[in-house]
C-alpha positions in Angstrom: -7.9 10.2 -4.1 -6.5 6.8 -5.1 -3.9 4.8 -3.3 -1.7 4.6 -6.4 1.6 4.5 -4.6 1.2 1.1 -3.0 2.8 -0.7 -6.0 5.8 1.6 -6.1 6.3 1.2 -2.3 6.1 -2.5 -2.6 8.8 -2.4 -5.3 11.0 -0.1 -3.2 10.7 -2.6 -0.4 11.2 -5.7 -2.6 7.8 -7.0 -1.7 5.0 -8.5 -3.6 1.2 -8.2 -3.3 1.3 -11.7 -1.7 3.9 -10.5 0.9 1.6 -7.6 1.9 -1.5 -9.8 1.9 0.2 -12.2 4.3 1.1 -9.3 6.7 -2.5 -8.1 6.6 -4.1 -11.5 6.7 -6.1 -10.7 3.5 -6.1 -12.2 0.0 -3.6 -11.2 -2.7 -6.5 -10.2 -4.9 -7.8 -7.7 -2.3 -4.3 -6.1 -2.0 -4.1 -6.0 -5.8 -7.5 -4.4 -6.2 -6.7 -1.6 -3.7 -3.2 -1.1 -5.1 -4.6 -0.8 -8.6 -7.2 1.7 -7.5 -10.2 -0.6 -8.1 -11.2 -0.8 -4.4 -12.7 1.8 -2.1 -11.1 1.0 1.2 -11.9 2.6 4.5 -9.4 4.8 6.3 -8.9 2.0 8.8 -7.9 -0.4 6.0 -5.5 2.2 4.6 -4.0 2.7 8.0 -3.3 -1.1 8.2 -1.6 -1.0 4.8 0.6 1.9 5.9 1.5 0.2 9.1 2.3 -3.0 7.4 4.5 -1.2 4.9 6.0 1.0 7.7 5.2 4.2 5.9 3.1 7.2 6.8 -0.5 7.0 5.6 0.0 9.9 3.2 2.7 8.0 1.4 0.1 5.6 -0.1 -1.6 8.4 -2.1 -0.9 10.5 -5.2 1.5 13.4 -4.8 3.7 11.9 -2.0 7.4 12.3 -2.8 8.4 8.6 -2.8 12.0 9.5 -3.1 11.9 10.7 0.5 10.8 7.3 1.8 13.4 5.4 3.8 13.5 1.8 2.9 
């Protein structure tokens, strides 16, 4: 299962990869790799992404109804 919703969530929140990278104290390239499905992050990393975006962990993955997210 790929974390393909990260880009869409960033757009809904008017954020960029760089904004998220700053929140997580990682590089923009790292955020981009994961959000484009090129990385294989651990559950701990994905939990950090979800917390930084203020969304449930499941929202980061395929099949989550993004229209139900409160921004």
